[in-house]
TIDOTI-859487 format. One record per residue: residue number from 1; x, y, z negated of N, C-alpha, C in turn. Coordinates in steps of 0.02 Angstrom, whole numbers, plus 50000, padded with zeros to 5 digits. Atoms other than C-alpha are relative to their C-alpha. Layout:
BEGIN
 num    nu    nv    nw   cau   cav   caw    cu    cv    cw
 NUM     X     Y     Z     X     Y     Z     X     Y     Z
...
END
This chain:
BEGIN
 num    nu    nv    nw   cau   cav   caw    cu    cv    cw
   1 49951 50025 50048 56297 49107 42003 50071 50016 50024
   2 49930 49987 49985 56481 49153 41995 50044 49954 49957
   3 49953 50043 50036 56634 49059 41934 50061 50041 49979
   4 49940 49967 50026 56780 49118 41827 50046 49945 49975
   5 49954 50056 50015 56930 49000 41820 50070 50026 49985
   6 49931 49984 50018 57098 49018 41732 50035 49935 49980
   7 49966 50059 50027 57234 48896 41678 49972 49979 49933
   8 50024 50026 50064 57189 48785 41532 50036 50033 49942
   9 49960 49968 50051 57331 48862 41431 50047 50050 50032
  10 49953 49950 49978 57435 49019 41454 50043 50020 49941
  11 49953 49982 50052 57591 49044 41349 50038 50062 50023
  12 49969 49938 49980 57666 49219 41350 50043 50028 49944
  13 49954 49971 50048 57801 49319 41266 50070 49971 50007
  14 49931 50021 49994 57989 49304 41253 50011 49930 49970
  15 49984 50067 50024 58050 49126 41237 49945 49949 50009
  16 50057 50046 49993 57883 49049 41285 50016 49941 50047
  17 49981 50055 49957 57972 48939 41413 50014 49937 49960
  18 49985 50057 50043 58016 48827 41265 49939 49954 49991
  19 50061 50041 50005 57835 48764 41269 50004 49938 50044
  20 49991 50059 49958 57892 48644 41406 50018 49938 49960
  21 49979 50057 50041 57964 48534 41269 49940 49963 49970
  22 50059 50031 50029 57786 48497 41212 49955 49967 50052
  23 50041 50033 49949 57720 48431 41379 50001 49925 49989
  24 50005 50073 50007 57661 48251 41379 50001 49969 50070
  25 49995 50033 49936 57716 48145 41527 50063 49959 50005
  26 49942 50043 49989 57845 48028 41601 50050 50028 50050
  27 49956 49973 49948 57913 48117 41755 49978 50070 50019
  28 50015 49931 49978 57925 48300 41806 50045 50018 50059
  29 49960 49971 49945 57980 48374 41972 49998 50075 49993
  30 49994 49927 50008 58042 48554 41961 50012 50030 50069
  31 49995 49968 49934 58015 48660 42117 50024 50072 49989
  32 49969 49934 50009 58126 48815 42129 50021 50029 50067
  33 49981 49965 49939 58187 48942 42255 50074 49998 50015
  34 49933 49997 49970 58355 49003 42315 50059 50000 49954
  35 49941 50007 50043 58465 48992 42161 50005 50048 49941
  36 49994 49952 50055 58434 49141 42046 49983 49968 49933
  37 50018 50033 50063 58351 49031 41915 50058 49957 49974
  38 49941 50040 50020 58506 48920 41916 50056 50047 49975
  39 49947 49953 50018 58627 49068 41910 49990 50030 49931
  40 50013 49967 50064 58542 49146 41760 49987 49950 49943
  41 50005 50050 50053 58531 48981 41665 49930 49975 49984
  42 50069 50020 50016 58342 48962 41668 49985 49929 50023
  43 50012 50068 49976 58344 48803 41771 50026 49949 49951
  44 49972 50045 50051 58457 48719 41644 49954 49996 49939
  45 50045 50000 50057 58338 48773 41507 49937 49958 50014
  46 50060 50038 49982 58188 48702 41599 50014 49925 49999
  47 49981 50071 50000 58276 48536 41629 50008 49975 49928
  48 49988 50020 50069 58329 48531 41447 49936 49990 49961
  49 50063 50006 50037 58156 48563 41378 49958 49941 50024
  50 50039 50057 49973 58075 48435 41494 50030 49933 49977
  51 49968 50061 50025 58203 48304 41444 49988 49992 49925
  52 50017 50002 50071 58171 48350 41263 49930 49972 49991
  53 50069 50027 50002 57989 48308 41301 49998 49926 50019
  54 49996 50071 49985 58049 48134 41352 49988 49984 50073
  55 50014 50011 49929 58031 48156 41540 50063 49991 50041
  56 49950 50003 49947 58137 48103 41686 49988 50060 50046
  57 50007 49937 49963 58171 48260 41789 50035 49995 50068
  58 49969 49994 49934 58203 48286 41974 49988 50070 50026
  59 50004 49932 49973 58235 48450 42065 49983 49999 50074
  60 50009 49984 49929 58168 48514 42230 50018 50073 50007
  61 49973 49932 50000 58272 48670 42265 49997 50032 50069
  62 49991 49961 49938 58294 48805 42396 49936 50011 50040
  63 50060 49977 49965 58114 48847 42437 50013 50071 50023
  64 49984 49936 49971 58134 48995 42554 49946 50053 49983
  65 50052 49949 50003 58045 49164 42539 49950 49988 50057
  66 50052 50015 49951 57879 49151 42632 50004 49927 50021
  67 49987 50071 49988 57881 48960 42620 49962 49974 50061
  68 50026 50025 49937 57850 48864 42780 49960 49936 49990
  69 50035 50063 49999 57736 48720 42822 50049 49942 49994
  70 49950 50054 50000 57893 48614 42849 50027 49989 49929
  71 49975 50007 50068 57958 48650 42673 49948 49965 49956
  72 50054 50032 50038 57789 48602 42600 49999 49925 50013
  73 50003 50071 49983 57791 48437 42692 50060 49962 49971
  74 49941 50032 50029 57970 48398 42635 49991 49991 49925
  75 50011 50004 50072 57923 48435 42455 49949 49946 49982
  76 50051 50050 50012 57768 48327 42464 50029 49929 50008
  77 49968 50065 49990 57872 48183 42532 50044 49982 49940
  78 49958 50011 50059 57994 48203 42387 49958 49980 49940
  79 50045 50017 50055 57849 48197 42265 49972 49929 50007
  80 50027 50068 49990 57777 48040 42343 50053 49947 49984
  81 49946 50048 50014 57947 47956 42326 50013 49996 49925
  82 49983 49997 50071 57974 48012 42144 49940 49984 49955
  83 50062 50012 50037 57792 48000 42084 49997 50035 49932
  84 50004 49964 50064 57792 48137 41950 49929 50004 49975
  85 50065 49984 50028 57648 48165 41831 49996 50073 49978
  86 50000 49927 50008 57699 48347 41807 50038 50032 50058
  87 49966 49956 49952 57742 48474 41942 50012 50066 49964
  88 49982 49937 50034 57836 48621 41865 50031 50045 50053
  89 49975 49953 49949 57859 48768 41984 50023 50064 49966
  90 49971 49942 50033 57972 48912 41933 50032 50046 50050
  91 49968 49950 49958 58025 49072 42017 49950 50053 50021
  92 50048 49952 49972 57939 49203 42125 49939 49964 50028
  93 50060 50030 49972 57778 49175 42217 50013 49944 50048
  94 49987 50048 49947 57861 49073 42353 50005 49928 49975
  95 49997 50070 50023 57912 48915 42257 49936 49977 49967
  96 50063 50020 50033 57751 48916 42156 49946 49987 50053
  97 50049 50011 49947 57643 48937 42311 50016 49936 50038
  98 49980 50060 49964 57742 48802 42402 49982 49937 49960
  99 50014 50058 50042 57724 48683 42255 49925 49985 49997
 100 50072 50012 50000 57536 48708 42252 49978 49961 50062
 101 50017 50036 49939 57524 48653 42433 50030 49930 50000
 102 49970 50066 50005 57646 48510 42404 49957 49953 49958
 103 50043 50038 50046 57532 48452 42263 49943 49966 50038
 104 50056 50028 49962 57387 48427 42384 50023 49943 50045
 105 49975 50052 49954 57492 48328 42509 50030 49940 49962
 106 49977 50055 50043 57569 48225 42367 49942 49954 49982
 107 50056 50040 50022 57401 48169 42305 49958 49973 50057
 108 50040 50021 49942 57319 48155 42477 50044 50003 50063
 109 49954 50000 49942 57451 48108 42609 49964 50005 50067
 110 50036 50001 49936 57317 48091 42743 49971 50069 50018
 111 50026 49933 49987 57261 48274 42726 50047 50037 50048
 112 49959 49959 49955 57321 48392 42864 49999 50072 49976
 113 49997 49930 50018 57373 48572 42843 49938 50037 50025
 114 50060 49968 49971 57228 48622 42956 49939 49989 49956
 115 50056 50014 50045 57109 48539 42833 49996 50050 49942
 116 49996 49958 50061 57167 48656 42694 49991 50074 50014
 117 50005 49929 49983 57155 48820 42788 49931 50029 49985
 118 50068 49977 50017 56967 48830 42763 49996 50013 49926
 119 50002 49985 50071 56940 48919 42596 49957 49952 49960
 120 50036 50042 50048 56887 48809 42450 49979 49933 50031
 121 50012 50064 49967 56903 48648 42548 50047 49945 49976
 122 49951 50049 50024 57038 48557 42447 49965 49939 49971
 123 50025 50059 50037 57009 48380 42387 50014 50009 49925
 124 49992 49996 50072 56999 48352 42200 50072 49980 49981
 125 49931 50013 50021 57174 48364 42125 50002 49971 49929
 126 49986 50028 50065 57251 48296 41964 49986 49924 49996
 127 50004 50072 49999 57232 48116 42019 50068 49968 49985
 128 49932 50026 50013 57422 48096 42002 50040 50046 49954
 129 49956 49954 50037 57495 48254 41923 49962 50062 49978
 130 50022 49934 50022 57461 48412 41826 50053 50051 50021
 131 49958 49947 49971 57539 48580 41869 50014 50054 49948
 132 49979 49945 50044 57638 48707 41766 50039 50051 50041
 133 49968 49946 49961 57690 48875 41840 50034 50050 49953
 134 49961 49953 50041 57825 48991 41772 50026 50055 50046
 135 49978 49947 49954 57842 49158 41864 50063 50036 49976
 136 49940 49961 50016 58007 49251 41872 49995 50071 50028
 137 50011 49933 49973 57938 49403 41965 49932 50025 49976
 138 50061 49970 50028 57800 49523 41915 49956 50028 50055
 139 50041 49976 49944 57685 49529 42065 49946 49952 50022
 140 50049 50043 49968 57601 49378 42142 49947 49973 49952
 141 50045 50030 50051 57523 49309 41981 49974 49932 50022
 142 50022 50065 49977 57512 49143 42070 49995 49949 49944
 143 50004 50045 50058 57534 49062 41900 49930 49994 49971
 144 50069 50003 50027 57351 49100 41861 49947 50001 50055
 145 50049 49991 49947 57270 49104 42032 49984 49935 50037
 146 50024 50056 49958 57177 48988 42149 50025 50008 50072
 147 49975 49984 49934 57284 49044 42296 50073 49980 50010
 148 49930 50009 49979 57444 49004 42390 50005 50026 50071
 149 49990 49975 49932 57517 49083 42546 50057 49961 50032
 150 49951 50041 49964 57608 48971 42670 50005 50027 50072
 151 49988 49971 49934 57686 49028 42835 50010 49946 50053
 152 49988 50041 49941 57671 48940 43001 50042 50042 50048
 153 49954 49958 49961 57824 49013 43088 49991 49989 50075
 154 50011 50013 49929 57783 48930 43253 49945 50045 50028
 155 50055 49957 49979 57623 49031 43260 50008 50073 49978
 156 49989 49932 50025 57691 49184 43168 49944 50024 49956
 157 50058 49982 50041 57547 49180 43044 50010 49975 49928
 158 50003 50021 50070 57536 49176 42854 49928 49978 49985
 159 50065 50026 50018 57393 49070 42791 49989 50003 49924
 160 50017 50004 50071 57314 49106 42621 49957 49939 49988
 161 50039 50059 50020 57256 48941 42547 49963 50018 49936
 162 50042 49980 50057 57114 48960 42423 49958 49941 49976
 163 50042 50052 50030 57037 48833 42306 50012 50000 49925
 164 49992 50001 50072 57004 48828 42119 50039 49939 49976
 165 49960 50058 50017 57087 48656 42119 50073 50016 49989
 166 49929 49986 50005 57258 48737 42138 50017 50053 49947
 167 49984 49959 50059 57241 48849 41985 50041 49956 49953
 168 49958 50042 50042 57383 48785 41875 49965 49980 49935
 169 50025 50022 50066 57346 48687 41716 50030 50043 49945
 170 49963 49961 50051 57477 48785 41618 50038 50056 50035
 171 49959 49945 49977 57553 48956 41648 50045 50022 49942
 172 49953 49975 50051 57708 49014 41554 50027 50067 50026
 173 49984 49932 49978 57730 49203 41569 50052 50028 49952
 174 49944 49983 50044 57901 49230 41490 50037 50059 50031
 175 49968 49941 49970 57968 49408 41520 50076 49995 50005
 176 49927 50007 49993 58148 49350 41496 50020 49988 50072
 177 49984 50016 49930 58143 49284 41675 49995 50062 50044
 178 50012 49941 49958 58076 49447 41748 50053 50054 49989
 179 49949 49949 50014 58214 49551 41667 50060 49996 50047
 180 49944 50008 49954 58335 49485 41798 49984 50027 50070
 181 50017 49976 49934 58241 49561 41946 50040 50062 50019
 182 49968 49938 49976 58338 49689 42051 49946 50053 50013
 183 50049 49946 49993 58255 49860 42074 49954 49993 50060
 184 50042 50005 49940 58193 49830 42252 49945 49948 49991
 185 50050 50052 50012 58106 49669 42203 49950 50023 49948
 186 50045 49971 50051 58034 49757 42050 49948 50045 50032
 187 50045 49954 49966 57960 49890 42163 49948 49963 50042
 188 50046 50034 49954 57885 49773 42293 49950 49956 49963
 189 50046 50043 50037 57812 49649 42169 49951 50042 49959
 190 50044 49957 50040 57744 49790 42062 49944 50030 50041
 191 50053 49973 49958 57649 49869 42206 49954 49944 50027
 192 50042 50057 49984 57587 49696 42255 49948 49991 49944
 193 50045 50007 50057 57513 49683 42080 49948 50056 49998
 194 50047 49944 49998 57436 49857 42094 49946 49988 50053
 195 50049 50014 49947 57354 49806 42257 49952 49946 49979
 196 50044 50053 50026 57287 49647 42177 49945 50030 49956
 197 50048 49974 50049 57205 49745 42038 49950 50047 50033
 198 50045 49953 49968 57132 49883 42148 49952 49963 50046
 199 50045 50036 49956 57065 49763 42278 49949 49958 49961
 200 50046 50039 50041 56989 49653 42142 49944 50044 49972
 201 50049 49956 50031 56902 49803 42065 49946 50023 50050
 202 50050 49978 49950 56816 49854 42228 49973 49942 50042
 203 50024 50059 49963 56788 49677 42294 49924 49993 49992
 204 50072 50012 50004 56609 49631 42333 49983 49945 49949
 205 50011 50054 50049 56632 49486 42210 50024 50018 49930
 206 49980 49979 50067 56691 49589 42061 49942 49987 49951
 207 50052 50011 50050 56597 49558 41899 50023 50026 49932
 208 49983 49976 50067 56596 49599 41713 50060 49965 49970
 209 49943 50037 50025 56729 49469 41684 50066 50022 50032
 210 49939 49980 49965 56852 49533 41814 50015 50075 49992
 211 49990 49927 50002 56826 49722 41798 50049 50023 49946
 212 49954 49975 50051 56912 49749 41629 50072 49977 50010
 213 49933 50024 49985 57060 49643 41681 50033 50043 50054
 214 49973 49960 49945 57082 49741 41842 50017 50071 49976
 215 49988 49931 50022 57066 49912 41760 50059 50005 49953
 216 49944 49997 50047 57186 49874 41618 50066 49987 50036
 217 49939 50012 49961 57312 49803 41741 50021 50062 50038
 218 49985 49938 49964 57300 49961 41847 50033 50051 49954
 219 49973 49950 50047 57332 50070 41695 50071 49981 49979
 220 49933 50021 50021 57481 49966 41636 50051 50008 50056
 221 49953 49995 49943 57559 49962 41810 50015 50074 50014
 222 49990 49928 49988 57533 50150 41835 50048 50030 49949
 223 49959 49971 50054 57617 50186 41668 50071 49970 49998
 224 49938 50036 50013 57759 50059 41678 50042 49983 50061
 225 49963 50025 49943 57810 50019 41857 50063 50041 50014
 226 49942 49959 49985 57925 50167 41888 50053 49992 49946
 227 49952 50009 50055 58005 50146 41716 50034 49931 50006
 228 49972 50067 49990 58029 49960 41752 50050 50001 50057
 229 49955 49993 49942 58107 50003 41921 50065 50034 49980
 230 49941 49963 50022 58227 50121 41832 50041 49961 49947
 231 49960 50042 50045 58284 49981 41715 49977 49997 49928
 232 50027 50002 50067 58176 50004 41560 49972 49929 49987
 233 50019 50070 50008 58162 49824 41497 49935 49991 49960
 234 50064 50004 50034 58016 49858 41380 49943 50008 50051
 235 50049 49990 49946 57920 49923 41531 49999 49939 50046
 236 49996 50061 49959 57981 49771 41631 49959 49944 49969
 237 50038 50052 50035 57907 49656 41499 49925 50012 50005
 238 50071 49982 49994 57741 49749 41504 49974 49987 50070
 239 50019 50013 49931 57738 49736 41694 49987 49925 50011
 240 50010 50072 49992 57752 49547 41678 49930 49979 49976
 241 50069 50012 50023 57591 49546 41577 49950 50031 50048
 242 50047 49964 49957 57508 49673 41691 49985 49963 50064
 243 50011 50036 49937 57535 49573 41850 49959 49937 49988
 244 50039 50060 50016 57462 49420 41764 49926 50018 49990
 245 50069 49977 50008 57306 49516 41713 49968 50015 50068
 246 50025 49987 49932 57288 49576 41893 49984 49935 50036
 247 50012 50065 49969 57302 49395 41949 49937 49967 49974
 248 50062 50027 50028 57164 49340 41831 49939 50032 50032
 249 50056 49964 49969 57054 49474 41907 49990 49978 50072
 250 50011 50012 49928 57086 49441 42091 49989 49926 50016
 251 50013 50070 49987 57087 49252 42077 49925 49984 49997
 252 50072 50012 50009 56904 49265 42028 49957 50050 50038
 253 50038 49951 49961 56848 49425 42117 50020 50000 50073
 254 49970 50001 49934 56953 49392 42272 50028 50068 50020
 255 49963 49941 49979 57040 49525 42376 49965 50035 50059
 256 50029 49963 49945 57014 49631 42532 50048 50005 50059
 257 49964 49998 49937 57085 49686 42698 50071 50027 49995
 258 49929 49985 50008 57247 49757 42630 50040 49934 50006
 259 49966 50065 49997 57296 49576 42604 49990 49966 50067
 260 50011 50029 49933 57217 49521 42768 50052 50028 50049
 261 49952 49968 49955 57328 49646 42860 50072 49979 49982
 262 49933 50019 50021 57483 49602 42757 50015 49928 50020
 263 49989 50070 49981 57460 49416 42788 50016 49994 50075
 264 49996 50010 49927 57444 49437 42976 50054 50043 50033
 265 49943 49962 49972 57581 49568 43003 50067 49975 49973
 266 49937 50018 50034 57710 49489 42887 50050 49964 50043
 267 49954 50041 49961 57782 49362 43008 49987 50005 50075
 268 50023 49996 49931 57713 49425 43174 50051 50028 50049
 269 49957 49961 49955 57861 49523 43243 50071 49973 50000
 270 49933 50029 49992 58032 49471 43308 50054 50039 49963
 271 49949 49959 50033 58124 49614 43223 50014 49982 49929
 272 49991 50019 50070 58101 49541 43050 49934 49997 49963
 273 50060 50006 50041 57978 49507 42911 49982 50066 49966
 274 50024 49945 50043 57873 49641 42829 49986 49970 49932
 275 50006 50029 50067 57893 49598 42645 49930 50013 49973
 276 50070 49998 50018 57723 49562 42571 49983 50059 49954
 277 50015 49945 50047 57730 49685 42425 50007 50068 50032
 278 49991 49937 49965 57796 49824 42535 49943 50012 50049
 279 50056 49993 49955 57660 49790 42664 49938 50023 49962
 280 50058 49980 50040 57526 49802 42530 50005 50073 49978
 281 49991 49931 50023 57600 49964 42464 49988 50049 50057
 282 50010 49956 49942 57601 50042 42639 49927 50003 50021
 283 50067 50005 49972 57427 49983 42687 49946 50023 49952
 284 50052 49986 50050 57333 50014 42524 49969 50070 50006
 285 50031 49934 49995 57311 50204 42540 49954 50007 50062
 286 50041 49996 49939 57244 50186 42719 49935 49962 49992
 287 50061 50041 50009 57122 50049 42672 49953 50033 49950
 288 50043 49965 50047 57058 50149 42523 49959 50053 50037
 289 50035 49948 49962 57015 50292 42641 49947 49969 50045
 290 50048 50035 49957 56931 50170 42761 49941 49974 49960
 291 50053 50029 50041 56832 50082 42625 49956 50052 49966
 292 50037 49948 50035 56778 50246 42545 49940 50025 50039
 293 50062 49985 49963 56650 50267 42684 49941 49961 49971
 294 50050 50037 50037 56557 50137 42582 49990 50034 49932
 295 50012 49959 50060 56474 50233 42439 50018 49964 49936
 296 49984 50037 50062 56490 50096 42309 50075 49994 49991
 297 49927 50005 50005 56674 50070 42348 50030 50066 49981
 298 49974 49933 50017 56706 50257 42342 49991 50014 49926
 299 50012 49989 50071 56626 50264 42170 50047 49961 49956
 300 49955 50041 50040 56735 50124 42107 50072 50024 50005
 301 49934 49969 49996 56894 50203 42174 50003 50062 49955
 302 50003 49941 50043 56840 50361 42084 50006 49981 49926
 303 49994 50025 50069 56820 50261 41923 50073 49983 49983
 304 49930 50015 50011 56998 50199 41942 50039 50065 49988
 305 49965 49936 50006 57060 50378 41966 49988 50031 49931
 306 50015 49973 50066 56970 50436 41809 50035 49961 49945
 307 49972 50043 50052 57035 50287 41710 50074 50013 49990
 308 49928 49986 50007 57216 50335 41745 50013 50076 49999
 309 49994 49928 50013 57181 50521 41717 50024 50040 50059
 310 49984 49960 49942 57197 50586 41894 49950 50057 50007
 311 50044 49941 49996 57123 50757 41937 49944 49991 50052
 312 50054 50001 49952 56958 50783 42027 49933 50002 49965
 313 50067 49995 50030 56777 50826 41990 49947 49965 50042
 314 50046 50035 49956 56692 50743 42139 50029 49932 50019
 315 49976 50065 49978 56702 50566 42205 50053 50007 50054
 316 49952 49991 49945 56792 50625 42361 50067 50025 49974
 317 49938 49975 50029 56919 50723 42260 50038 49946 49962
 318 49968 50053 50039 56953 50575 42147 50029 49946 50046
 319 49974 50049 49952 56973 50455 42294 50064 50026 50031
 320 49940 49970 49970 57096 50574 42376 50057 50004 49950
 321 49948 49997 50051 57189 50593 42211 50032 49931 49990
 322 49973 50068 50006 57207 50403 42199 50046 49985 50058
 323 49958 50011 49941 57274 50394 42376 50066 50038 49993
 324 49940 49959 50008 57397 50535 42340 50047 49971 49947
 325 49959 50028 50053 57456 50452 42180 50035 49936 50023
 326 49969 50061 49974 57488 50286 42267 50056 50015 50049
 327 49946 49979 49955 57588 50372 42403 50059 50028 49961
 328 49947 49974 50043 57686 50463 42269 50040 49943 49968
 329 49966 50058 50029 57725 50297 42185 50044 49966 50052
 330 49959 50030 49947 57785 50226 42351 50064 50038 50011
 331 49940 49958 49988 57903 50372 42377 50050 49991 49943
 332 49956 50008 50058 57972 50355 42200 50035 49932 49999
 333 49974 50068 49999 58001 50169 42230 50038 49983 50064
 334 49964 50009 49937 58086 50194 42400 49964 49950 50047
 335 50041 50040 49954 57943 50107 42493 49973 50046 50054
 336 50024 49956 49947 57896 50179 42663 49925 50013 49996
 337 50072 49986 49992 57729 50262 42697 49971 49959 50057
 338 50026 50029 49939 57716 50174 42865 50052 49954 50031
 339 49956 50049 49969 57789 50035 42971 50054 50034 50043
 340 49951 49966 49958 57877 50162 43084 50062 50020 49960
 341 49942 49985 50042 57993 50196 42936 50020 49941 49956
 342 49986 50060 50039 58008 50016 42876 50069 49973 50018
 343 49932 50023 49989 58192 49973 42858 50011 49929 49976
 344 49981 50068 50022 58280 49807 42826 49992 49995 49924
 345 50010 50009 50072 58228 49741 42656 49942 50041 49972
 346 50059 49965 50022 58074 49852 42649 50012 50068 49970
 347 49985 49933 50026 58157 50019 42610 49987 50052 50054
 348 50011 49944 49954 58130 50190 42690 50059 50007 50047
 349 49946 49993 49950 58228 50210 42853 49976 50045 50056
 350 50016 49958 49942 58236 50325 43003 49972 49957 50058
 351 50019 50044 49945 58218 50178 43123 49970 49936 49972
 352 50033 50061 50023 58095 50036 43094 50032 49938 50030
 353 49978 50064 49972 58149 49855 43114 49944 49968 50043
 354 50057 50025 49961 57976 49826 43192 49994 50043 50063
 355 50000 49963 49937 57984 49875 43375 49931 50026 50017
 356 50064 49968 49984 57847 49997 43426 49965 49966 50059
 357 50030 50031 49941 57820 49916 43596 49971 49931 49982
 358 50025 50066 50019 57804 49741 43522 49939 50006 49954
 359 50058 49990 50045 57687 49806 43386 49937 50013 50041
 360 50060 49983 49960 57569 49880 43515 49979 49944 50047
 361 50018 50057 49958 57579 49728 43629 49961 49947 49961
 362 50032 50051 50041 57524 49617 43485 49941 50027 49960
 363 50051 49967 50042 57398 49740 43412 49933 49963 50000
 364 50066 50032 49995 57241 49655 43477 49999 49932 49965
 365 49997 50067 50029 57296 49481 43425 50006 50003 49924
 366 49991 49994 50072 57354 49534 43252 49936 50025 49967
 367 50064 49976 50027 57192 49631 43224 49949 49944 49996
 368 50047 50056 50000 57090 49479 43272 50015 49951 49944
 369 49980 50046 50053 57189 49369 43154 49986 50029 49931
 370 50013 49968 50065 57173 49495 43012 49926 49997 49982
 371 50072 50003 50013 56984 49501 43029 49980 49930 49979
 372 50016 50070 50015 56980 49310 43022 50032 49976 49935
 373 49966 50021 50061 57088 49306 42865 49950 49988 49944
 374 50045 50018 50054 57011 49230 42709 49984 50058 49953
 375 50011 49944 50046 57027 49395 42614 49950 50051 50026
 376 50043 49948 49971 56917 49495 42733 49929 49997 49974
 377 50070 50007 50017 56751 49426 42676 49978 50037 49937
 378 50018 49966 50061 56756 49509 42504 50019 50074 50000
 379 49986 49928 49994 56812 49680 42567 49934 50039 50002
 380 50064 49963 50001 56678 49814 42538 49977 50025 50067
 381 50019 49979 49933 56680 49864 42721 50034 49955 50051
 382 49972 50047 49952 56704 49736 42859 50015 50037 50065
 383 49982 49963 49939 56801 49813 43005 49982 49961 50064
 384 50006 50029 49933 56760 49783 43187 50070 49990 50028
 385 49936 50007 49966 56898 49733 43307 50031 50068 50014
 386 49974 49933 49984 56914 49914 43361 50024 50036 49937
 387 49980 49966 50062 56921 49977 43181 50063 49969 49971
 388 49939 50032 50026 57052 49848 43131 50061 50022 50042
 389 49945 49975 49958 57159 49900 43280 50019 50071 49981
 390 49986 49932 50022 57141 50081 43225 50036 50001 49933
 391 49967 50004 50066 57189 50035 43046 50073 49980 50007
 392 49931 50022 49990 57344 49942 43104 50042 50054 50033
 393 49965 49944 49968 57391 50088 43216 50016 50054 49949
 394 49990 49949 50052 57370 50205 43068 50056 49981 49953
 395 49947 50019 50046 57485 50101 42958 50068 49995 50035
 396 49936 49996 49965 57617 50099 43094 50024 50072 50003
 397 49979 49930 49988 57617 50287 43129 49984 50048 49943
 398 50022 49958 50055 57551 50351 42961 49948 50052 50022
 399 50054 49958 49977 57395 50422 43042 49945 50006 49947
 400 50057 49991 50044 57247 50492 42947 49944 49954 50020
 401 50058 50043 49988 57094 50382 42930 49937 50043 50003
 402 50059 49957 49993 56939 50470 42997 49943 49960 50032
 403 50051 50041 49970 56828 50324 43047 49974 49949 49949
END
């Protein structure tokens, strides 16, 4: 038996944020990030619609990128003091992910963060509040997923939290919010969405319900991401739908070791963070080559290549064409091929912000953590410690995968 879970309601299209005025409740806490939603007037709109719905509104602002355990605990404390019956999270993946974790600690103050790290171990939610998610970026699709990523900076590890309980009750996918993204964010979130869709399609848990969502998302992203990056707002609007479709697929089919590696390298080095979407973009071509040693996975990568009209008559040719196309997209989007060229902010640079010596010193530990990541179990090929170290070395130096 398999399970397929989505939000109870999903509102999409321009102006769909107005649906907030129809929520039923007494109190709503709005969780947001660093200020862009306020600058562009969306936070005022959200407050206005919630008050129109007859609710008292409180804000929890300034959730940082890659939200920390400490931020989650502060937010949960604010919720326990205010006692909302709606949690409304708006912005990129960070405030929405943080709010999901806050939700658990609001309803169950005695739960520890360590309790939630085990996949699908959350207590039953909705004893105090329901959850509405409104994405402003076109990548994480956390508005429709059973996942959240929280960073323990003391340990230098990103933890993916997974449980169907944290799938939002309502998702509002309004492209007006995404039209404010700068090009770099458009690129990174777009390749994050592409990785979601491709990993979902080859996951060992893919099924007839997730496959069409993943394939259509891949096609839309392939056709629209570069145009969106260049400022085409019609393409930007389509990307907002595409990333959501990818999220529907991976929330139910799960992911693979591209995400395992991205989670465990993101906050591991003193030189700076490896932005999640850029990490996925760099690692995806290498992982495809690694996974293609598995015949079923190779066949499914070939199906993706055919679906987006790439050249090739054999499975091997089609897999190589997919890898080449993804690398071409990275170059067009100013995303490095490898960590050795990873500059500040995730752009191509001569000198990486990730020190080579530190990378190699931490290689064994990071590889071990990546294998233990929650996303590894549904990858079509489970790497050994030695293979994961080779993969990580390959993504640092842009080495060919021949194992």
